[in-house]
N, C-alpha and C positions, 0 to 999 in steps of 0.2 A: 349590607348589600346582598341580594339574593343571587346565588350562583346560577349561571345559565344552565338550562336543562342538558343532560348528557345525551349524546347521540350514540346509539348502538353501533358497534363495528364487529367485523368478522375477519378471522384469519384462517386460511385453509392451506395446508401443505399438499404437495403433489401426491402423497400417499394416502390422502383423505383425512388425516388428523385435523381436527377443527378446534379453534379456540374462540370464545365469545368475550368481547370486551367493550370498550367505549372508544369513540373517535378521539384521536390526539393529533393535533396539527391540522392540515388541510382535510376537508371532506372530499370523498371521491374514492377512487380505486387505483391500486398500484400493484405491480408484479415485479419479481426479481428472484434472486437466489437467497434463501434464508441462511444466514450465518450468525454466529454469536460472538460477541466481543466481551472479554473478561475484565476490561479496565474499569476501575472505580472512579477514575477522573479522566478529563480530556475528551468529553463527548463532543465539544465543538471542533476539535482537531479531527476526530473520527468522522463526523458528518461531512466535513469539507475535504476529506482525503479522496483524491480522484481514484485511488485503488478500490474504493467501495462502489464504483459505478456499476449499476445493474444489480446491486445487492440490497436486501432488506436486512437491516442490522438489529439483532436482538441484544439488548443490554442485560448482562447477567447481574450487574449491580441493581438492587431493587429500587433505589431512590435516585432519580435522575432529574437534573434541571435546576438545582438549587443555586448555581452561580449564574444562571441566565445566559445571555448572549452579549458579547462585547465586540469591539471593532478591531481587536488586535490578535486574537488567537486562531483565526481561521487559516487553513493551509492552502486555500485557493479562493477564487472569487465567488464561489457558490457552494451549495450543498449538493453532494453527488449521490448520496444513498437513494435508493428507490423507495424505501419505506423505513419506518422507525418503530421499534417495539419496546415498550417500557412497562414495568409493573406499577410503580407508584411515583408519578411525576410530582415535582415540588409544586406546592400551592403558592409559594411566595419566592420571589427572586431575592437572594441574600448575598450580594456582592457589590462593593463600591465600583467595580470595573464594568458592571453590566449596564448596557443601554436599554435593554428590554428583555422580555422573557423568552425562554427557549421555544415554547409553543407558538408565540407570536412570530418568531422567525420561521418556524416550520410552515405556518400558514402563509407567510409572506412569499415564501419560495415554492409553495404548492406541494409540499412533501406530506404524503399521506402516512399517518401513523395509527397505532392502536395502543391503548393503555388498559390497566386493570386486569391483565391476564396473568396466569401463573408462568412467569418467564423461566422459573427453575424447571418446571415440567417440560416446557418447550425446549430449553437448552439440553436437558437430558435426552430428549427424543432425537434432537439433531446429533448429539454426541453418539448415540447408539445406532441411528439409521443413516447418518451422514447429511451433509448440506443438500438441500433440494429446492426445487422451485416452490414459490409461495405467492399467494395473493392476499391483499388486505383491502377490505371494502367497507365503507359506511353507507353504501347505496344498495348493496345486494344482501338480501336476508336469507337466501337459499344456499346452503353450503354446496349442494351438488352443482348448482349453476355456476358458482364461483370456481369450483374444482375444474369444471370443464374448460374454463378460460385459462386457469393455471396450466393445464396440460397442453394448451396451445402455445405456450411461451417457449422460446429457444433455451436450451441448456447452456451452462457456462462452458462446458467442454467444447472446444472448437470455435469459441467466440473471439474474434479479433476486434478489440475495443479501443485500440491505441488511437485511431483517428478521431474518436469521439472526445478524447481528453487532452490531446497535445495542443501546444500553443499554435495559433494561426500564423504568427510572425515571430521572427527571432527577437530577443531582447537581451540586454546586458545587465548583470548585477555587478557593479564595480567593486574592486577590492577595497577593504577597509585599511586605511593607512597606505604604506608603500606596496605597490603591486610587485609581486614576485613571479607569478605564473599566469598563463591563460589556459582555461579549460573549456572545451566544447561539451556542453551538457545536453544530451539528447532527451527531450521531454517526452516520456511515455506515460505521463501522469504525475509529474514532479510536484513535490510539496514545497511550499514557499520557504520552509526552514532550511532545506538542503543547500541551495546556493548561498544562503546567509552564512551557514556554517563554513563553507569554503571561503567566502569573502572575508570572514573574520581572520582567516589564515593567509591573507595576502593574495588570494586568487581572484582574477577577473573572470567571471563566469558568463559565457555566451550560451544562453538557453536557446536551443534550436528545435524546430519541428521534427516530428518522427520521420517524415519523408525526406530528411536531409540526405544528400548523396555524399559519397566519399570525395568527390571533386570539391564540394562545398567545404568539407572538413579540411581538405588540403589548402584551400584558399585562406582559411583562417589560420592554418599552421599552428594549432594549439600545442602546448606542452603536454597535455593529456586529454583523455576523453572519458566522459562519465555517462552512464545510462541510468535512468531513474527508476523508481517504482512505477507501478501502473496496473490496470485491471486486465482481466481476460486470460485466455489460454496462450502461453508462450509458444506452443507448437504452431499456432496460427499466424504468428507475427513474422512471416518470412522475410519481409523487406528489412526489418531492423536486425534480424539475425545475419543477413547478408552484409549489411553495413558493418556490424561488429567484426565479422570475419575479415573484412577488408582493413579495418583498423588494426586488428591483431597481426595481419600479414605485413603491415608497415611498421610493426613493433612500437606502436605508440602506447605509452602508459595508459592503463585502463583501470577504472574503479566503477563497480556497479552495486546498486542497492535494490533488494527485493526482486521486482520483475527484471531488473538489470542483472541479477544473479542467475535467474532462470534463462535469460537470453544468452548470457555468458556460457552457461552449461551447454545449451544447444549449439552455440557457435563452435564450441570445442568438440562437438560430435556426440555429446551425451543426450540421453532422453530426459524428458520431464513427464510427470504424472500428476493426476489430481488426488489430493489428500481427501480422506473421508469427510472431515469437517474443518480442516485447516487450522491455522494458528492465528488468533486475533486477540490482542490484549497487551498489557504492559508488564507482564509478569512471567515471561518465557525464559527459562534458564538455558544458556548456551555456553559451551566450552570452546575457547580459542585454542586449538591444538598447537599453535605456534608457541604460545606462552604457558599453556596449562591453566590459564585464568578462567574462572567462571563468571559470567556477567548476566545480569537480569536485563532482558531486552523487550523492546516494543516490536510487535509483529502484526502483519496483516497480509496473509497469503493463503491461497487455496491450492496452489500448485507447488511442486518441489522438483529438484534435480535428482535424477537417479545416477548415483556414482558410488564406486566401491570405497569403503573406508580403509585408510591405512595403506593404500596402494598408489604407486605412480601411474599416471594415465598419459600415454603417448598421444600427442596431437600434432597437427601440421604446424603449430605455432610454438611448440616447446612442450615441457612436461608439466602436466596439471596434477593437482592433488586436492583432496578435501581438507579445508583449513579450519572449519568450525562445524560442530554438530549440536543438535538440540538434545538436551539431557532427558527430556520426557520420552522421546520416541526415536532418537538417533537419526532424525531427518537431517539431510545435508543443509547446513546453515551458512556455508561459505566455501569458496573455491579460490585457489591461487594458481598462477601460471609462472613458470620459470623458464628462462632461455637456456641455450646450450651451455652457458657458463655457470648456470645455477643461480643467477641473479633474478630476483622478483621482477616481473614485467607487467603483471596484471593481477587484480584480485577483486573479489566481490563478496557480499554478505546478503543473506536472505532477510535480515531484520533491519531495523531502522535506527542507525546511530544518531540521526538528527532529531530523534523523538522530542517534540516540543513540550509535550506534557510529561516527559520523563518515561522511564529512567534514563540516566545519562552515562551509564557504565561503559557504553560502547563509543563514546565521542572520540576516543583515541584513534579510531579508524580514519578520521579526517587527517590527523597528524601522520598516520602511516601513508596516506595518499600524498601528502606534502613531501614526505621523505622520499617516496618513489619518484615524484617529479624532480626533486633536487638531484637525485642520483642519475636520472635519465636526461635531465636538462639543467645541468649545474649553473648555467649562466642565466636561466630564467628568460623572461621576455622583456622587450623594451617598452 
């Protein structure tokens, strides 16, 4: 069978760097923030992670798509990336779990991509110059014309994207086996695996919209509160910062992941800042300062918390401290809060202990949350 003719495609970064390749996925034009992900596996989870909303993902692994697309591995009900960049897509789908090919799904969901470019050169450029706005087009042949449209796009700094990704209505993920606790999970772009990890530990998870009020949390009267991962600039998410401050003022046990770590930092009075190119992939080394253990983690974030290492931080809610650091660059990877008695009352991490595609080194953090709930609510819920 003769292969269909290739369609030229163009990628232009906001600094004018241009790459020529071929259309991959849907034809058309798309814009976003160019970021690179270093994972060699788990592209389906990456594509469906709401934290990648408004981002064009460059895969550093050269060969992508060999396991196709299946009905089980997505983290949400749609693809969230604005565009997808690969060097050498698989010609054949080779997995018994696949229902169809990756490019078929990209076309079905209207995701514009580009293939056949030097993704190593593109990644090195983003590493050196930083993440930046980008456009992909299979309809525009003039780099200058596409660049002009790229420069019209909003930057990620200052972007409040929570409302785009949060659930419209509350829903419940029941506990597996005996129910021990109830947790209110504020959906800032939650991944499907997160409530599953909690449910496996006997937690009934009530996933709530991002505009949930403290009064609605009180009505549920949960044993603990969780804030999820999500996209955008944490400094712009004023409403959820206020909600978390109210939760902390009531001394409700708290656990946050990724965006939930950044929101925790801002709720404690700390600043956040944009990283040059962020951390994205499943090979990021982190040290848990509580145990001294080093774990390999899955990460996806472009912002980080600014906090002093090795120092106590006085807050209106107790004493905070950095609990985890990234070993590549000493970025804050976790925070903890202790009350006046010195007991742990809240904590968060910047990475993904629920990582469906792995690694699973950090899964113990869900057990740490259960321990916190047991200490603070020893009777559990009925």
